C-alpha positions in Angstrom: 33.3 -21.6 -7.6 30.9 -24.1 -8.1 28.0 -21.4 -6.3 29.4 -18.8 -8.9 27.1 -21.2 -10.9 24.2 -22.2 -9.2 20.8 -20.4 -9.7 20.8 -18.4 -6.7 24.5 -17.4 -7.2 24.5 -16.8 -3.7 28.8 -17.1 -3.8 28.7 -15.0 -6.7 26.7 -12.1 -5.0 28.8 -12.5 -1.7 31.8 -12.1 -3.8 30.5 -9.1 -5.5 30.0 -7.5 -1.9 33.3 -8.3 -1.0 34.8 -6.6 -4.1 32.5 -3.5 -3.4 33.9 -3.5 0.5 37.4 -3.9 -0.7 37.5 -1.6 -3.5 35.9 1.0 -1.0 39.1 0.7 0.9 42.0 0.2 -1.4 40.6 2.9 -3.8 37.3 5.3 -2.6 37.9 7.5 -5.4 37.4 5.1 -8.1 34.5 3.6 -5.1 32.9 6.7 -5.0 32.8 7.8 -8.5 31.3 4.6 -9.5 28.6 4.9 -7.3 27.8 8.5 -8.7 27.6 7.1 -12.1 25.2 4.6 -10.5 27.4 1.5 -11.5 27.2 -1.7 -9.2 29.9 -4.1 -9.4 27.0 -6.5 -10.9 27.3 -4.6 -14.6 30.5 -5.5 -15.3 31.9 -7.8 -12.5 30.4 -10.8 -12.5 32.0 -12.3 -15.5 35.3 -11.3 -14.4 34.5 -13.8 -11.5 32.5 -16.1 -13.0 35.0 -16.8 -16.1 38.5 -15.7 -13.7 38.9 -13.4 -17.2 38.9 -16.1 -19.6 36.5 -14.3 -22.0 39.3 -11.1 -22.5 42.4 -12.3 -21.4 45.0 -14.4 -23.6 45.1 -17.9 -22.5 48.5 -17.7 -21.1 47.7 -15.2 -18.8 44.6 -16.7 -17.6 46.4 -20.4 -16.8 48.6 -18.2 -14.7 45.5 -16.5 -12.9 44.3 -20.1 -12.5 47.2 -21.4 -10.8 47.0 -18.7 -8.3 43.7 -19.4 -7.9 43.8 -23.2 -7.3 46.6 -22.8 -4.8 45.5 -19.5 -2.8 41.8 -19.6 -3.0 39.0 -18.1 -5.3 39.4 -15.2 -2.9 42.8 -14.2 -4.7 40.5 -12.6 -7.7 39.5 -9.8 -5.6 43.2 -9.2 -6.0 43.3 -9.2 -9.4 39.8 -7.4 -9.7 41.5 -4.5 -7.7 45.0 -4.0 -9.4 42.8 -3.9 -12.8 41.2 -0.9 -11.1 44.0 0.7 -9.8 46.4 0.5 -13.3 43.2 2.0 -14.7 42.8 4.2 -12.3 42.7 7.8 -13.8 41.1 6.5 -16.9 38.2 5.3 -15.1 37.8 9.2 -13.2 37.6 10.5 -16.5 34.6 8.5 -17.8 31.1 8.8 -17.6 28.5 6.2 -17.3 28.0 4.5 -20.8 31.9 4.8 -22.1 32.7 3.7 -18.4 30.5 0.3 -18.4 31.4 -0.6 -21.3 35.4 0.0 -20.4 34.9 -1.8 -17.5 34.2 -4.5 -19.5 36.4 -4.7 -22.4 39.1 -1.6 -22.4 40.8 -2.2 -18.5 42.5 -5.1 -19.2 44.6 -3.5 -22.7 47.3 -2.4 -19.6 48.2 -6.3 -18.5 47.5 -7.6 -22.1 51.1 -8.8 -23.1 52.5 -8.4 -19.4 51.2 -11.4 -16.7 53.9 -10.9 -14.7 53.5 -7.1 -13.9 49.3 -8.2 -13.8 50.6 -11.4 -10.8 52.8 -8.7 -8.8 50.3 -6.4 -9.2 47.7 -8.2 -7.7 50.3 -9.3 -4.9 50.5 -6.0 -3.8 47.1 -5.7 -3.2 46.5 -6.8 1.0 43.8 -8.9 1.2 43.6 -10.8 4.6 41.4 -13.7 5.6 40.2 -11.9 8.7 39.3 -9.0 6.4 37.3 -11.2 4.3 35.0 -12.3 6.6 33.7 -9.2 7.9 33.1 -7.9 4.5 31.4 -11.8 4.4 29.8 -10.9 8.1 28.7 -7.3 6.8 27.1 -8.8 3.2 25.4 -11.2 5.5 23.9 -8.6 7.8 22.9 -6.8 4.9 20.9 -9.5 3.5 19.1 -10.0 6.7 18.5 -6.5 6.8 16.9 -6.8 3.1 14.9 -10.0 4.0 13.1 -8.4 7.2 12.5 -4.9 5.1 11.2 -6.9 2.6 9.0 -9.3 5.4 7.5 -5.9 6.6 6.6 -4.5 3.2 4.9 -7.6 2.4 3.0 -7.6 5.9 2.5 -4.0 5.3 0.9 -4.5 1.7 -1.2 -7.5 2.8 -2.7 -4.9 6.0 -2.9 -2.2 3.2 -5.0 -4.6 1.3 -7.3 -5.8 4.1 -7.7 -3.0 5.1 -8.8 -1.4 1.6 -11.2 -4.6 1.4 -12.8 -3.5 4.8 -13.1 0.5 3.3 -14.8 -0.9 0.8 -17.2 -3.0 2.5 -17.6 -0.3 5.0 -18.6 2.1 2.2 -20.9 -0.2 0.8 -22.9 -0.6 4.2 -22.9 3.1 4.3 -24.5 3.6 1.3 -27.2 1.4 2.3 -27.5 3.0 5.3 -27.5 5.9 3.7 -30.3 4.7 1.4 -32.5 3.3 4.1 -31.9 6.7 6.0 -33.3 7.9 2.8 -36.6 5.7 2.1 -37.3 6.5 5.8 -37.4 10.1 5.7 -39.4 9.6 2.5 -41.5 7.5 4.0 -42.2 9.7 7.4 -42.5 12.8 5.2 -45.8 10.7 3.3 -46.9 9.7 6.7 -47.0 13.4 8.5 -48.8 14.8 4.8 -51.2 12.2 5.2 -51.6 13.4 9.1 -51.9 16.5 8.5 -54.5 16.1 5.6 -56.2 14.1 7.8 -56.0 16.6 10.8 -57.4 19.3 8.2 -60.5 16.4 7.5 -60.8 15.9 11.3 -60.7 20.0 11.8 -63.4 20.2 9.3 -65.5 17.8 10.6 -65.1 19.1 14.2 -66.8 22.4 13.3 -69.4 20.3 11.4 -70.5 18.9 14.4 -70.3 21.6 16.4 -72.4 23.9 14.0 -74.6 20.7 13.8 -74.5 20.3 17.6 -75.6 24.5 17.9 -78.3 23.8 15.6 -79.5 21.2 17.5 -79.7 23.0 20.9 -81.3 25.7 19.7 -84.0 23.4 17.6 -83.9 20.1 18.8 -87.1 18.9 18.8 -87.3 20.3 15.1 -83.2 19.0 14.2 -84.0 15.8 15.8 -86.1 14.3 13.8 -84.5 16.0 10.2 -80.7 15.4 11.5 -80.6 12.6 14.0 -79.4 10.1 11.5 -76.5 12.7 9.9 -75.1 13.9 13.2 -74.8 9.8 14.0 -73.4 9.3 10.6 -70.8 12.5 11.0 -70.1 11.5 14.5 -69.4 7.7 13.9 -67.0 8.9 10.8 -65.3 11.5 13.2 -64.7 8.1 15.6 -63.5 6.4 13.0 -61.3 9.3 12.1 -60.3 9.4 15.2 -58.9 5.9 15.6 -57.2 6.1 12.3 -55.4 9.5 13.4 -54.0 7.3 16.7 -52.9 4.6 14.4 -50.9 7.3 12.1 -49.1 9.0 15.5 -48.3 5.6 16.8 -46.6 4.7 13.1 -45.2 8.0 13.4 -43.9 7.6 16.6 -42.3 4.1 15.5 -40.7 5.6 12.4 -39.3 8.6 14.2 -37.7 6.0 16.6 -36.3 3.9 13.2 -35.0 7.2 12.0 -33.1 7.8 15.2 -32.0 4.3 15.2 -30.6 4.7 11.7 -29.0 8.3 12.3 -26.8 6.9 15.4 -25.4 3.9 12.7 -25.0 6.1 9.9 -22.9 8.3 12.3 -21.1 5.0 13.8 -20.0 4.1 10.4 -18.6 7.5 9.7 -15.9 7.4 12.7 -15.3 3.8 11.9 -14.7 4.2 8.2 -12.7 8.3 9.1 -10.7 5.2 11.4 -9.8 3.1 8.7 -9.2 5.6 6.4 -6.3 7.0 8.6 -5.2 3.7 9.4 -5.1 3.0 5.1 -3.1 6.6 5.0 -0.9 5.7 7.7 -0.1 1.8 5.6 0.3 4.0 2.2 2.7 6.6 3.8 4.8 3.5 5.4 4.8 1.9 1.8 6.1 5.0 0.5 2.8 5.1 -1.8 1.5 8.6 -3.0 
């Protein structure tokens, strides 16, 4: 009896499990009807086992029930419980959820209210063997272990899901940063190309000017030598500076193009990794039953 009142109520849970298994064997129609109505033994039978029917039956009947339980053991309460169901068999099958729950708590006791001897006689007619109870207890323990294993697996899946979600979030943040860097590099590359094109145009203009001046020099060498010598030298000097700067820009462009290629590769790798993690996350959610 003590186990009926502990915080975990392990013994009470065992007794309720044994009661439901015994009910399924002895009064299968009632068992099926209660299951279909969504009614479990915890909704009405807990107070039977915890009070030994003292909350409803008159004291003289309760004392006789106590005497039998003291002699034969607490398991005998299962006989009394099945006897109550059998005595109210047809009535139980005729009721639906709300009315049925109240009837199981209060109404079915009326049948034996003034006939303790019949209640005890009917209880003894219910066949419950220690072997059968041991089998019920073993099945109950197996169910508990299975439920604990499922709970542990569910908690593990939740933790894995949490870690995967966090990893996906970090990866998405990294991808966002990589994408920003990729955009910045692309903008810088476009700017450099524009500058290079402008310098090339300028260089072409100067080259053409040098060519024109060279032709003039060639046709009027002596006359032009004194008049344009300084200008030619200045143009040549500027041209050399532009060519040098053009070479530097080409080097910078080559470097930035290599950076852009590397960034695109990292971005593609991140996409592949994110897709893999997303599939894992989807699988984990399916395993958890998450929509």
